[in-house]
C-alpha positions as CSV (number, residue, x, y, z in Angstrom):
1,M,114.4,136.6,99.7
2,R,117.2,136.8,102.1
3,H,117.1,141.0,101.6
4,L,113.2,140.8,102.0
5,A,113.6,138.8,105.5
6,N,116.4,141.0,106.9
7,W,113.9,144.1,106.0
8,C,111.4,142.4,108.1
9,S,113.6,141.4,110.8
10,L,114.5,145.4,111.5
11,G,110.6,146.2,111.2
12,V,110.2,143.6,113.8
13,V,112.8,145.2,115.8
14,L,111.7,148.8,115.6
15,F,107.9,147.8,116.1
16,F,108.0,146.0,119.2
17,S,111.0,148.2,120.6
18,C,108.9,151.6,120.6
19,P,106.3,152.5,123.2
20,S,102.7,152.2,121.9
21,V,100.7,155.3,120.6
22,S,97.3,156.5,121.2
23,A,95.0,156.9,118.8
24,G,94.8,160.2,117.2
25,T,98.5,160.7,117.3
26,V,99.9,162.1,114.1
27,Y,103.9,162.5,113.3
28,T,104.6,164.6,109.8
29,A,108.4,163.9,110.5
30,G,109.3,161.8,107.3
31,H,110.9,158.1,107.9
32,P,114.3,157.6,107.0
33,Q,115.1,155.0,104.7
34,L,116.6,152.3,106.5
35,P,119.6,150.0,105.0
36,P,118.8,146.3,105.1
37,L,120.6,144.1,107.6
38,P,124.2,143.0,106.3
39,A,124.3,139.5,105.1
40,F,126.6,138.4,107.4
41,H,127.3,134.7,106.1
42,Q,128.1,136.7,102.5
43,Q,130.1,139.5,103.6
44,L,132.1,137.5,106.2
45,S,135.9,136.8,105.3
46,P,136.7,133.2,104.4
47,T,140.0,133.4,105.5
48,K,142.2,135.3,107.8
49,S,144.0,138.4,107.1
50,V,147.0,138.3,105.1
51,F,149.2,139.9,108.1
52,T,147.4,136.8,110.4
53,R,148.7,134.2,107.7
54,V,151.8,135.3,107.2
55,R,152.6,135.8,111.1
56,D,151.7,132.2,111.7
57,S,153.8,131.2,108.7
58,L,156.6,132.9,110.5
59,I,156.1,131.5,113.8
60,R,155.9,127.7,112.3
61,S,159.3,128.4,110.3
62,I,161.0,129.6,113.7
63,W,159.4,127.3,116.1
64,P,158.5,124.4,114.6
65,V,154.9,122.8,115.6
66,P,153.2,119.4,114.7
67,C,151.6,119.4,111.2
68,N,148.5,117.4,112.8
69,D,146.5,118.0,115.4
70,P,143.9,115.2,116.2
71,D,142.2,117.3,118.6
72,Q,141.3,120.0,116.4
73,A,140.4,117.8,113.7
74,T,137.9,115.7,115.9
75,E,136.7,119.5,117.2
76,A,136.0,120.6,114.0
77,K,134.1,117.5,113.1
78,S,132.1,117.4,116.0
79,V,131.0,121.1,115.4
80,S,130.2,120.7,111.6
81,S,126.7,119.1,111.9
82,G,123.5,120.1,113.5
83,P,121.5,122.9,113.0
84,T,123.6,124.9,115.7
85,T,126.8,124.8,113.7
86,P,128.6,127.9,113.1
87,P,129.1,128.4,108.9
88,S,132.2,127.5,107.1
89,T,132.9,130.9,107.3
90,L,133.4,131.1,110.8
91,L,134.8,127.7,111.1
92,A,137.8,129.2,108.5
93,R,138.5,132.3,110.6
94,Y,138.2,130.9,114.4
95,G,137.9,127.2,114.2
96,G,141.5,127.0,115.5
97,D,141.8,129.5,118.0
98,V,141.4,129.1,121.9
99,V,141.6,131.4,124.6
100,L,144.0,130.7,127.4
101,R,144.3,132.4,131.0
102,F,147.9,132.3,132.6
103,N,147.7,132.6,136.0
104,I,150.3,135.4,137.3
105,R,152.1,134.9,140.1
106,K,155.6,136.8,140.0
107,A,156.8,139.7,138.2
108,E,159.2,137.9,136.0
109,E,156.2,136.2,134.7
110,A,154.5,139.2,133.9
111,T,157.8,140.6,132.1
112,A,158.1,137.3,130.1
113,L,154.4,137.2,128.9
114,T,154.6,140.7,128.0
115,E,157.7,140.0,125.9
116,A,155.9,136.9,124.1
117,V,152.9,138.9,123.5
118,N,154.6,141.5,121.9
119,V,156.8,139.0,119.9
120,L,154.1,137.0,118.6
121,F,151.5,140.0,117.9
122,L,148.9,138.1,120.2
123,D,145.6,139.1,121.0
124,V,145.3,140.0,124.8
125,W,141.6,139.9,125.9
126,E,141.8,141.0,129.5
127,F,144.1,141.3,132.4
128,N,144.7,142.2,136.1
129,S,146.8,141.6,138.9
130,E,146.2,137.8,138.9
131,W,145.8,136.5,135.3
132,V,145.8,137.2,131.8
133,D,143.6,136.3,129.2
134,I,145.1,135.6,125.6
135,R,143.4,134.4,122.4
136,L,145.5,132.4,120.0
137,S,145.9,130.1,117.5
138,K,146.3,126.5,118.9
139,D,149.2,126.1,116.2
140,V,150.6,129.0,118.1
141,V,150.6,127.7,121.7
142,P,153.9,125.2,121.7
143,S,155.5,128.8,120.1
144,L,154.4,130.7,123.3
145,L,155.1,128.4,125.9
146,G,158.5,128.0,124.5
147,L,159.0,131.8,125.2
148,L,157.8,131.6,128.8
149,P,159.5,130.5,131.6
150,P,158.8,127.3,133.2
151,S,156.5,128.4,136.3
152,L,154.2,129.4,133.5
153,Q,154.2,126.9,131.2
154,H,151.8,124.6,133.4
155,A,149.8,127.8,135.0
156,H,147.5,128.4,132.3
157,T,143.9,127.0,131.8
158,P,141.7,127.1,128.6
159,L,138.5,129.4,128.7
160,M,137.1,128.5,125.4
161,H,137.6,125.1,123.5
162,D,135.1,126.4,120.6
163,L,135.6,129.9,120.1
164,A,133.8,129.7,116.6
165,Q,130.6,128.3,118.4
166,A,130.9,131.0,120.9
167,I,131.1,133.5,118.4
168,F,128.4,132.1,116.1
169,E,126.0,132.3,119.3
170,S,126.5,135.7,120.1
171,Y,124.7,136.7,116.8
172,P,121.1,137.1,116.5
173,S,119.6,134.2,114.5
174,L,118.1,136.3,112.1
175,T,122.0,137.1,110.8
176,F,122.4,133.7,109.6
177,D,118.7,133.4,108.4
178,D,117.4,131.1,111.2
179,P,114.2,129.4,109.9
180,S,112.5,129.0,113.3
181,P,109.2,130.6,113.8
182,P,108.8,133.5,116.3
183,S,107.5,132.6,119.7
184,Q,104.5,133.9,121.0
185,D,106.0,136.4,123.1
186,D,106.9,138.3,120.1
187,H,103.3,139.1,119.3
188,R,102.6,140.6,123.2
189,P,101.6,144.1,123.0
190,F,104.4,146.7,124.3
191,S,104.0,149.2,127.2
192,P,106.3,152.1,127.7
193,I,105.6,152.1,131.0
194,L,108.8,150.9,133.3
195,Q,107.6,148.0,135.5
196,T,109.9,146.0,137.8
197,S,108.3,142.5,136.6
198,E,110.4,140.4,133.9
199,S,107.3,140.4,131.6
200,T,108.2,144.3,130.1
201,D,111.8,143.5,129.3
202,R,111.0,140.1,127.7
203,T,108.4,142.2,125.3
204,N,111.0,144.5,124.5
205,I,112.7,142.4,122.0
206,F,114.8,145.4,121.0
207,F,117.4,144.1,124.0
208,R,116.8,140.5,123.6
209,D,119.8,140.1,121.0
210,Y,122.5,142.4,120.1
211,Q,121.7,145.1,117.4
212,P,123.4,146.4,114.6
213,L,124.3,150.0,113.8
214,S,122.0,149.6,111.0
215,V,118.8,149.2,113.5
216,I,120.7,151.2,116.2
217,I,120.7,154.6,114.7
218,P,116.7,154.5,113.5
219,W,115.8,153.1,117.1
220,M,117.6,156.3,118.5
221,R,115.9,158.9,115.7
222,L,112.4,157.0,117.1
223,L,113.4,157.6,120.5
224,R,113.6,161.3,119.4
225,S,110.5,161.7,117.7
226,L,108.3,159.7,120.5
227,F,110.1,161.8,123.3
228,P,110.9,165.4,121.9
229,T,110.1,167.2,125.3
230,H,113.5,165.8,127.0
231,V,115.4,163.8,123.9
232,R,117.5,165.2,121.4
233,L,119.7,163.2,118.7
234,V,123.1,164.9,118.4
235,N,126.4,164.0,116.3
236,V,129.6,164.4,118.5
237,G,131.9,163.8,115.5
238,V,132.7,161.7,112.1
239,S,134.2,158.5,111.9
240,Y,137.3,157.6,109.6
241,E,134.9,156.1,107.1
242,G,132.6,159.2,107.0
243,R,129.8,157.6,109.8
244,D,128.3,159.6,112.2
245,I,128.7,159.1,115.7
246,P,125.3,159.8,117.4
247,A,124.3,160.5,121.0
248,L,120.9,160.7,122.8
249,R,121.0,163.8,125.0
250,V,118.6,163.2,127.7
251,G,117.5,166.3,129.8
252,V,114.7,168.9,130.5
253,H,116.0,172.3,130.6
254,P,114.6,175.2,132.6
255,T,111.9,177.2,130.8
256,N,112.1,180.5,132.9
257,S,114.1,182.8,130.0
258,E,114.3,186.0,132.8
259,K,116.5,184.2,135.1
260,P,120.1,183.5,133.6
261,S,121.0,179.9,133.0
262,S,123.9,178.9,134.6
263,P,126.0,176.2,132.9
264,R,124.2,173.0,132.5
265,K,125.7,169.9,134.5
266,T,126.5,167.2,131.9
267,I,127.3,163.7,132.3
268,V,128.5,161.5,129.7
269,V,128.1,157.8,129.0
270,T,129.9,156.3,126.2
271,G,130.5,152.8,124.9
272,G,131.8,150.7,122.2
273,S,135.2,151.9,122.0
274,H,136.7,148.8,121.7
275,A,134.4,147.2,118.5
276,R,133.9,143.8,119.6
277,E,132.8,144.7,123.5
278,W,129.1,144.6,122.2
279,I,127.7,144.8,125.8
280,S,129.0,148.1,126.5
281,T,127.1,149.2,123.4
282,S,123.8,147.4,124.7
283,T,124.2,148.7,128.2
284,V,124.6,152.5,127.0
285,N,121.3,152.1,125.0
286,Y,119.6,149.9,127.9
287,I,120.4,152.9,130.5
288,A,119.5,155.9,127.9
289,Y,116.1,153.9,127.2
290,S,115.3,153.4,130.9
291,F,116.0,157.0,131.9
292,I,113.8,158.0,128.6
293,T,111.0,156.4,129.4
294,A,110.7,156.7,133.0
295,Y,110.4,160.5,133.1
296,G,107.1,161.7,134.6
297,K,106.6,158.3,136.2
298,T,109.1,158.2,139.2
299,K,110.3,161.2,141.3
300,D,113.8,159.9,141.5
301,M,114.2,159.8,137.8
302,T,112.4,162.6,136.7
303,K,114.5,164.9,139.1
304,L,117.7,163.3,137.3
305,L,116.6,164.5,134.4
306,E,116.0,167.9,135.5
307,E,119.0,168.4,137.4
308,F,121.6,166.8,134.3
309,D,121.8,166.5,130.8
310,W,122.7,162.9,130.2
311,V,124.4,162.3,126.9
312,F,124.6,158.9,126.0
313,I,127.1,157.7,123.1
314,P,126.4,153.8,122.3
315,T,129.5,153.6,120.0
316,L,132.5,155.7,119.8
317,N,133.8,153.7,117.0
318,P,131.1,153.0,114.4
319,D,133.6,151.7,111.8
320,G,134.6,148.9,114.1
321,Y,131.4,148.0,115.2
322,V,130.3,147.8,111.9
323,Y,133.3,145.6,110.7
324,T,132.5,143.3,113.8
325,W,129.1,142.5,112.0
326,E,130.5,142.1,108.6
327,N,133.7,140.6,108.8
328,D,135.6,140.1,112.2
329,R,133.5,139.6,115.4
330,L,136.6,140.0,117.3
331,W,138.4,143.2,115.8
332,R,139.1,145.7,118.6
333,K,140.5,149.0,117.0
334,N,138.8,151.5,114.6
335,R,139.4,151.1,111.1
336,Q,141.7,154.1,110.1
337,Q,144.8,153.3,107.6
338,T,148.0,153.2,109.4
339,S,151.6,153.0,108.3
340,L,151.5,149.5,107.1
341,R,149.0,148.8,105.0
342,F,148.1,145.4,106.1
343,C,147.3,146.6,109.7
344,Q,144.6,148.7,110.1
345,G,143.2,150.6,113.1
346,V,144.2,152.5,116.4
347,D,143.3,151.6,119.4
348,L,140.9,154.3,120.8
349,D,141.4,153.9,124.4
350,H,145.0,154.7,124.4
351,T,145.3,157.6,121.7
352,Y,144.5,160.6,123.7
353,G,146.6,163.3,124.5
354,F,147.3,163.3,128.0
355,E,150.3,161.0,129.1
356,W,150.2,159.6,125.6
357,D,153.4,157.2,125.3
358,H,153.5,154.5,122.6
359,E,156.9,153.8,123.8
360,S,156.0,152.5,127.3
361,N,154.9,149.0,125.8
362,G,156.6,147.3,122.9
363,A,153.4,146.5,120.9
364,A,151.7,150.2,121.6
365,D,154.1,151.3,118.6
366,N,153.3,148.9,116.1
367,P,150.4,149.1,113.9
368,C,149.7,145.6,113.9
369,S,149.3,145.3,118.0
370,E,145.8,145.4,119.4
371,S,146.7,148.0,121.6
372,F,148.3,150.2,118.7
373,A,148.1,153.9,120.5
374,G,148.8,155.7,117.1
375,E,152.2,157.3,115.8
376,A,151.0,161.2,117.6
377,P,148.5,161.8,120.2
378,F,145.0,161.8,119.3
379,Q,145.9,160.1,115.9
380,G,142.3,157.9,116.5
381,V,140.3,160.2,114.4
382,E,137.3,159.3,116.5
383,A,138.9,160.0,120.0
384,R,139.9,163.3,118.6
385,R,136.5,164.5,117.2
386,F,134.8,163.5,120.5
387,A,137.4,165.1,122.7
388,N,136.8,168.4,120.2
389,W,133.2,167.7,121.0
390,A,133.7,167.8,124.7
391,K,135.8,170.9,125.0
392,N,133.2,172.8,122.6
393,E,130.6,171.9,125.0
394,T,132.1,173.1,128.2
395,E,133.8,176.1,126.0
396,N,131.0,177.7,123.8
397,N,128.1,175.5,124.5
398,N,127.2,176.7,128.5
399,A,128.0,172.9,129.6
400,T,129.9,171.7,132.6
401,I,131.0,167.8,132.3
402,V,130.6,166.9,135.9
403,A,130.8,163.2,135.4
404,F,132.3,160.7,132.4
405,V,131.4,157.2,132.7
406,D,132.9,154.6,129.9
407,F,131.6,151.2,129.1
408,H,133.8,148.3,128.6
409,S,134.0,144.7,128.9
410,Y,135.3,142.5,130.7
411,S,136.2,141.5,134.5
412,Q,133.6,143.1,136.2
413,Q,136.0,146.3,137.9
414,I,135.2,150.0,138.4
415,L,138.5,151.9,137.9
416,Y,139.0,155.4,138.6
417,P,142.4,157.6,137.4
418,Y,145.0,157.5,137.1
419,S,145.5,155.0,134.2
420,Y,148.9,156.2,133.1
421,T,150.5,155.5,136.2
422,C,150.5,154.5,139.8
423,A,153.1,156.9,140.9
424,A,150.7,160.0,141.0
425,T,147.8,160.6,142.7
426,P,144.6,162.1,141.8
427,P,143.7,165.4,143.7
428,S,140.3,164.0,144.4
429,L,141.1,160.3,145.3
430,E,138.9,160.1,148.1
431,N,135.7,161.2,146.3
432,L,136.7,159.2,143.5
433,E,136.9,156.0,145.8
434,E,133.8,156.9,147.9
435,L,131.8,157.1,144.6
436,A,133.1,154.1,143.2
437,I,132.4,151.9,146.0
438,G,128.9,152.9,145.8
439,L,128.3,152.3,142.4
440,A,129.6,148.8,143.0
441,K,127.2,148.6,146.1
442,A,124.4,149.9,143.8
443,I,125.1,147.0,141.2
444,Y,125.3,144.2,144.0
445,L,122.1,145.2,145.0
446,T,120.7,144.7,141.9
447,N,121.5,141.2,141.0
448,G,124.1,140.3,143.6
449,E,126.8,140.6,141.0
450,E,130.6,141.6,142.5
451,Y,132.4,144.5,141.1
452,S,135.8,145.3,142.2
453,V,137.0,148.9,142.7
454,T,140.3,149.8,142.1
455,A,142.4,152.5,140.4
456,A,143.0,152.0,136.8
457,C,146.7,152.2,136.7
458,E,146.7,148.7,139.2
459,G,146.0,145.3,138.2
460,S,149.4,144.7,135.8
461,A,151.2,148.1,136.1
462,V,153.7,149.6,133.8
463,N,156.7,150.0,135.6
464,T,158.8,147.1,134.9
465,N,162.3,148.6,137.0
466,F,162.3,146.3,140.0
467,A,164.6,146.6,142.9
468,H,163.6,143.4,144.3
469,E,160.8,140.8,143.5
470,P,157.6,142.5,144.7
471,K,155.4,140.1,147.0
472,K,151.7,139.9,146.5
473,G,150.1,142.9,147.3
474,D,153.2,145.2,147.3
475,G,155.1,147.1,144.5
476,I,153.9,147.3,140.8
477,W,153.5,144.8,138.5
478,P,154.6,144.9,135.0
479,R,151.6,145.4,132.6
480,I,150.5,143.9,129.4
481,E,149.9,147.1,127.9
482,S,150.3,150.6,128.3
483,G,147.8,152.6,130.6
484,G,148.9,155.9,128.8
485,G,146.4,158.4,126.4
486,S,143.4,157.0,128.3
487,P,140.1,158.9,128.3
488,L,139.8,158.2,131.4
489,D,142.8,160.5,132.8
490,W,141.9,163.0,129.4
491,F,138.8,163.8,131.2
492,Y,139.8,163.9,134.5
493,H,142.9,166.0,134.0
494,E,142.4,168.1,131.0
495,L,138.7,168.9,131.4
496,K,138.9,168.6,135.1
497,V,135.9,166.4,135.3
498,K,135.8,165.5,138.9
499,Y,134.3,161.9,138.7
500,T,135.7,159.8,135.3
501,Y,135.1,156.3,135.6
502,Q,135.6,153.0,133.1
503,I,133.3,150.3,134.1
504,K,134.0,146.7,132.9
505,L,131.1,145.1,132.3
506,R,130.0,141.0,132.6
507,D,131.4,138.8,132.8
508,T,134.7,137.4,134.6
509,G,135.8,135.2,131.7
510,S,133.7,132.3,131.2
511,Y,132.4,134.2,127.7
512,G,134.8,137.2,128.0
513,F,133.8,139.6,124.7
514,L,131.0,136.8,123.7
515,L,128.8,137.6,126.7
516,P,125.3,135.7,125.4
517,S,122.4,137.8,124.3
518,K,120.4,137.0,127.6
519,N,123.2,138.8,129.9
520,I,121.6,142.0,127.9
521,V,118.7,142.9,130.3
522,P,120.8,141.8,133.9
523,T,123.7,143.7,132.8
524,G,121.7,146.6,131.6
525,R,119.4,146.8,135.1
526,E,122.8,147.0,137.1
527,A,123.9,149.5,134.9
528,V,121.0,151.8,135.3
529,E,120.9,151.8,138.9
530,A,124.8,152.5,138.9
531,A,123.6,155.8,137.0
532,K,121.0,156.3,139.4
533,Y,123.5,156.1,142.3
534,L,125.8,158.4,140.3
535,G,123.1,161.1,139.7
536,E,122.1,160.8,143.4
537,F,125.6,161.1,144.7
538,L,126.1,164.4,142.7
539,M,122.9,165.8,143.9
540,G,124.2,165.2,147.6
541,N,122.9,161.9,148.4
542,K,125.5,160.1,149.7
543,G,123.6,156.6,150.1
544,I,120.9,154.6,148.3
545,E,117.9,156.0,149.7
546,G,114.6,157.3,148.7
547,E,111.5,155.8,147.1
548,E,113.3,153.2,145.0
549,G,116.0,152.4,147.9
550,S,113.7,149.6,149.6
551,K,112.9,148.2,146.1
552,R,116.8,147.7,145.2
553,E,117.2,145.9,148.8
554,G,114.7,143.4,147.6
555,N,115.9,142.4,144.5
556,R,118.8,140.8,146.1
557,E,117.3,137.0,146.1
558,G,118.2,135.3,149.1
559,K,121.7,137.2,149.1
560,G,123.3,137.8,152.7
561,Q,124.7,140.6,154.2
562,E,128.6,139.3,155.2
563,L,131.2,141.5,155.8
564,L,133.3,143.8,153.4
565,R,137.0,142.6,152.6
566,T,139.5,143.8,150.7
567,E,142.4,142.5,148.4
568,K,145.6,144.7,147.7
569,V,147.0,144.4,144.6
570,G,150.1,147.0,144.6
571,G,150.9,150.1,144.7
572,D,148.2,152.7,146.6
573,G,145.3,151.1,145.1
574,D,143.1,148.3,146.9
575,V,140.9,146.1,145.0
576,V,137.3,146.2,147.0
577,R,136.0,143.0,146.8
578,T,132.7,141.2,149.0
579,E,133.3,138.0,150.6
580,G,130.1,136.1,150.0
581,G,128.7,139.0,148.6
582,G,127.9,141.5,151.3
583,Y,128.1,145.5,151.3
584,R,127.3,147.2,154.6
585,D,127.4,150.9,154.7
586,E,129.3,150.9,158.3
587,E,132.1,148.8,156.4
588,I,132.4,150.8,153.7
589,E,132.9,153.9,155.8
590,F,135.5,152.3,157.8
591,E,137.5,151.1,154.2
592,L,137.4,154.8,153.3
593,R,138.5,156.0,156.8
594,R,141.5,153.4,156.5
595,R,142.4,154.7,152.8
596,R,142.6,158.3,154.1
597,K,145.1,157.3,156.8
598,R,147.5,155.8,154.4
């Protein structure tokens, strides 16, 4: 019965996520056989990994901690009843974990925290120039604090008291066989026409929840079948475990065979390099769906698909993504074997060949580290095959990659090269900054969300050799993990892609990687507007004008037009934020002129 329910849920998602087909339309293509959704509560490992248990045991033997934690017992009891309680498998794996935010004010604090993270092999969720978010067991907290200077021992706040509950809520209800009946909205007819109203997004149940790979791939095939004039399903490589890395190539090619065609301008949009960042995968799917279904309905969108090929890759890490659904929701790396049998995976965000340096950070050369960069450049299988595909496109397939956008989460930042160091300046820095600020403005005009803009090397940078203690906004801060081997830098430097960005999506820490599914559509809308702006910018339109401009302005419900301000975070880069949420064109121009004078 459970598998029957999974089959039914998959059919419902596919039926309601597809545009309606007019009577008389016939499709002769065969229907792929679809695997059932994984029985998550059966496949989820009920205990922590061998390495995690050995690590925690070793920590307790060196730094004694209390055996009884009344707070933990009280919390476990409080979540052990009720219909929304996580199953025992989730409680066993995550019930004793918390996420702490440490506020960093001095270089010595960043250095001490980096060393402690490497010693204890802790899971760093996110970091910037002001704070570091770390997930760890409650039992390990005293050991961590014992390795930190006194100034940090009280400079932390808990972000998540009940990690198991947050993880439970990030899964679709059907994953746990939720017996609740579907709402009446589930039976509303679907229309492929893009509308500005909320009703269309509510009807499209594909974006109501995060979807497993076993649903995403048939959904991509269906889009290819329904829109053959401008959608192709391509494969950019094969993962370590043998899964395809699928992509949707969206664009309208010229049909005049008498005129020699120039290299096709291509924009590559990726997500899911880190398996646990589900919002990045959903966002890439949302942009692809929005572009595909808008072709021929608006002048601006039609022009974007005529001028460019858009390659949407929802997950570059399919093995890791599947693993987050079936075993460990917070898995980050890919799933390939390393030199240590019980420590699998390579961080695909740090394994590219340009400025790869696993020795720049003590954890990057340890296979048990979440940021393990591999033992050689491009050791990450998926990264190597994706890079080979990109090179083949430019060398043999008459394509020119003009922009690369890599979606991640979280912290709401727009990052541009370089990632590996702040000492080098990108040749096209002014253009990178100008477009990045425009992307942040496009996002803000959608829902009022503020995204900061800075070089990827900023935040907590990698250089730990200080002649003096840097003041706030001056100098380079120690970095929690290495910035070398980044796809951002590889595409920019090796493939000569002029515009490369890493965009870290919602939120700023309240949920982190466990962003509730109600954020999928709002985040997707913001990303769609950013993608539109990117295309318009590359076509020569440097502002947000055109027939859609006034609509975007109107989306800012009650937001003021306060002035733009900047916050310096060190090195040559500035974090661009807004005070009260306002972006004015004249202020952006002023900021760009100020940067050029530096």
